[in-house]
C-alpha positions as CSV (number, residue, x, y, z in Angstrom):
1,M,-15.2,21.4,61.7
2,R,-16.8,21.0,58.2
3,R,-14.8,17.5,56.7
4,V,-13.1,17.7,53.2
5,G,-12.6,15.3,50.8
6,L,-14.5,13.8,48.6
7,S,-17.4,11.0,48.8
8,V,-17.4,7.6,47.6
9,V,-19.9,9.0,44.7
10,E,-16.9,12.3,43.8
11,L,-14.7,9.6,43.4
12,L,-17.0,7.5,41.5
13,V,-17.9,10.3,39.3
14,V,-14.6,11.5,38.8
15,I,-12.8,8.2,37.8
16,A,-15.9,7.7,34.9
17,I,-15.4,11.1,33.5
18,I,-11.5,10.7,33.4
19,A,-12.5,7.2,31.2
20,L,-14.6,9.0,28.8
21,L,-11.9,12.0,28.3
22,V,-9.6,8.2,27.7
23,A,-11.6,6.6,25.3
24,L,-12.6,9.9,23.5
25,L,-9.0,10.8,23.5
26,I,-6.9,6.9,22.4
27,P,-8.8,7.3,18.6
28,V,-8.0,10.2,18.6
29,A,-4.4,9.7,19.1
30,W,-4.2,6.6,16.8
31,N,-5.6,8.6,14.0
32,V,-3.0,10.6,14.7
33,R,0.1,8.3,14.4
34,K,-1.7,6.0,11.7
35,R,-1.4,9.7,9.6
36,A,2.1,10.6,11.1
37,N,3.4,6.7,9.4
38,L,1.5,7.2,6.1
39,S,3.3,11.0,5.7
40,P,6.4,9.9,5.0
41,C,5.3,7.0,3.0
42,M,3.3,9.6,1.1
43,T,5.8,12.4,0.0
44,N,8.2,9.8,-0.8
45,M,5.9,8.5,-3.4
46,R,5.0,12.4,-4.2
47,Q,8.6,12.6,-5.2
48,I,8.4,9.3,-7.2
49,Y,6.4,10.9,-9.6
50,V,7.8,13.5,-10.3
51,A,10.7,11.4,-11.5
52,W,7.9,9.9,-13.4
53,A,6.4,12.6,-15.2
54,G,9.0,13.1,-16.0
55,Y,10.7,10.4,-17.8
56,M,6.7,9.8,-19.5
57,Q,7.2,12.9,-21.4
58,D,10.4,12.7,-22.2
59,Y,9.9,9.4,-24.2
60,D,6.1,10.5,-25.5
61,E,4.4,9.2,-22.8
62,R,6.0,5.5,-22.5
63,P,6.5,4.5,-18.9
64,P,9.6,3.6,-17.1
65,S,11.1,-0.1,-16.9
66,L,11.4,-0.8,-12.8
67,P,14.9,-0.2,-12.5
68,V,15.3,3.3,-14.4
69,L,13.1,4.2,-12.2
70,V,14.6,3.4,-9.5
71,K,18.2,4.6,-10.8
72,S,15.3,8.2,-11.3
73,A,14.4,8.1,-7.6
74,Q,17.1,5.8,-5.0
75,T,16.8,8.3,-1.9
76,V,13.1,7.8,-1.6
77,F,12.6,4.4,-2.5
78,T,12.1,3.2,0.6
79,C,9.1,3.4,2.7
80,P,10.3,4.7,6.2
81,S,6.9,1.7,7.8
82,D,8.9,-1.4,6.0
83,P,9.8,-3.5,8.4
84,Y,12.2,-6.2,6.0
85,P,16.2,-6.3,6.1
86,R,15.6,-6.8,2.4
87,G,12.8,-4.1,1.4
88,A,8.8,-5.2,0.9
89,N,9.7,-6.0,-2.9
90,S,13.1,-7.8,-2.5
91,R,12.8,-8.1,-6.1
92,I,13.9,-4.5,-7.0
93,M,16.7,-5.2,-4.4
94,R,17.6,-8.1,-6.6
95,L,17.5,-6.0,-10.0
96,T,18.5,-2.9,-8.9
97,G,21.0,-3.6,-5.6
98,V,18.3,-0.7,-4.0
99,R,16.4,-1.2,-1.2
100,G,13.2,-0.7,-2.7
101,S,9.3,-1.3,-0.7
102,Y,7.1,0.2,-3.2
103,F,5.7,-1.7,-5.9
104,Y,5.8,-0.6,-9.9
105,L,2.9,-1.7,-12.5
106,S,5.4,-3.6,-14.2
107,S,7.5,-5.5,-11.5
108,T,9.9,-7.3,-14.5
109,G,13.1,-5.4,-15.9
110,Q,11.3,-4.3,-18.9
111,V,7.9,-1.9,-20.0
112,L,8.1,-3.1,-23.6
113,D,5.4,-0.1,-26.2
114,N,2.0,-1.4,-26.0
115,D,2.2,-2.9,-22.7
116,P,-0.9,-5.5,-22.7
117,F,-1.1,-5.4,-19.3
118,I,-1.4,-1.4,-19.2
119,K,-3.7,-0.5,-22.4
120,D,-5.9,-2.9,-19.9
121,L,-5.4,-0.9,-17.1
122,L,-6.1,2.8,-18.8
123,E,-9.4,0.8,-21.1
124,A,-10.8,-0.2,-17.5
125,D,-9.6,3.0,-15.6
126,P,-8.0,6.1,-17.0
127,N,-6.3,6.9,-13.4
128,H,-5.2,3.2,-12.0
129,G,-1.9,3.2,-9.7
130,I,1.3,3.2,-10.9
131,L,2.7,2.6,-7.7
132,V,1.6,0.9,-4.2
133,C,2.8,1.1,-0.7
134,V,1.5,-2.3,0.9
135,V,3.5,-1.7,4.4
136,H,0.5,0.4,6.2
137,G,-1.9,-2.7,6.7
138,K,-3.0,-5.5,9.6
139,R,-0.1,-7.7,9.3
140,E,-1.7,-11.5,8.8
141,P,-0.7,-13.4,12.3
142,E,0.9,-16.3,10.1
143,L,3.9,-14.3,9.0
144,L,5.5,-15.7,5.4
145,N,8.0,-12.7,5.2
146,N,6.7,-11.4,2.2
147,A,5.1,-7.5,2.0
148,W,3.5,-9.4,-1.3
149,V,0.4,-11.5,1.4
150,D,1.9,-10.2,5.3
151,F,-0.7,-7.3,4.9
152,R,-3.8,-6.8,3.9
153,G,-6.3,-3.5,4.6
154,L,-4.8,-0.1,4.3
155,T,-3.3,0.4,1.1
156,L,-1.6,3.8,-0.6
157,R,-1.8,3.9,-4.5
158,L,0.4,6.5,-6.7
159,R,-2.2,7.7,-9.5
160,R,-1.7,8.6,-13.0
161,D,-2.3,12.2,-11.9
162,G,-0.7,11.8,-9.3
163,S,-3.1,12.0,-6.7
164,I,-2.2,8.9,-3.8
165,Q,-5.8,6.9,-2.9
166,Q,-5.9,4.7,-0.1
167,A,-7.0,1.7,-0.9
168,R,-8.6,-1.8,1.1
169,Q,-7.7,-4.9,0.2
170,T,-7.2,-8.4,1.1
171,S,-5.4,-11.0,-0.1
172,Y,-7.0,-14.5,-1.5
173,C,-6.7,-18.1,-0.8
174,D,-6.5,-21.5,-1.9
175,S,-7.8,-24.4,-1.0
176,T,-4.4,-25.1,0.0
177,G,-3.5,-22.3,2.7
178,G,-1.5,-20.2,0.2
179,R,-2.4,-17.1,0.5
180,G,-1.2,-14.4,-2.8
181,R,-3.1,-10.7,-4.9
182,C,-3.2,-9.8,-7.7
183,L,-1.5,-7.0,-8.5
184,W,-4.2,-5.9,-11.3
185,D,-6.6,-5.2,-7.7
186,L,-3.2,-3.3,-6.5
187,M,-3.4,-1.2,-9.3
188,T,-7.4,0.0,-9.6
189,D,-11.1,-0.9,-8.1
190,N,-11.7,-1.8,-11.1
191,R,-13.2,-5.5,-10.2
192,D,-15.5,-5.5,-13.1
193,H,-13.3,-5.3,-16.6
194,P,-13.2,-8.7,-18.2
195,A,-9.3,-8.2,-18.2
196,R,-9.3,-8.4,-14.5
197,S,-9.8,-12.6,-14.4
198,R,-7.2,-13.1,-17.5
199,W,-4.4,-11.0,-15.2
200,C,-4.8,-12.8,-12.0
201,A,-5.2,-15.9,-13.4
202,A,-1.4,-15.0,-15.3
203,S,-0.4,-14.0,-11.8
204,G,-1.5,-17.8,-10.3
205,Q,-4.8,-16.3,-8.9
206,Q,-7.9,-17.5,-10.8
207,V,-8.5,-20.2,-7.8
208,S,-8.3,-18.4,-5.3
209,F,-11.1,-16.3,-3.1
210,P,-10.1,-13.6,-0.2
211,C,-8.9,-15.1,2.8
212,E,-11.6,-12.4,4.8
């Protein structure tokens, strides 16, 4: 009578094939999940851009202040991946009462005519960023409960032409172990412009070095 069943060798082959398929599918599933997390945030950014561009058109290419921009697009100013109770950018909550996730090219309450920071950014990069989301990267193991430095790696940058760029960023460390970021680096990849050192120094990063 012929025996029906799998030999040990056949069983090992089946297990090896299953393991190979799992190894191939896990990265695909991870990428699909990551894109799914990015898509709602990118949709928010595109709607914010519509409000920003409309204001620029109405006010002779003068950018709106942060409170004005939030007021125009407050329903989409929170990233669905934002883990912070008061929003990744808690300054938005203090200024407007709205839970906000995004960092604007000007974090002050006003954008002055001929703003020197924006002027330097335009010179360094005509298609510089206007809005950035930092919460999609890898979170630091030692949390400071501050999105400005808790995340590194992937960021989403909304640019002047309405496109959304995926950029890799790191936080910066100083000799005391403190971490920070330079707004210039979040808004443009141009690290060679002479204005960068001045603006990074203004944000307290003049003696800092990448933490990684």
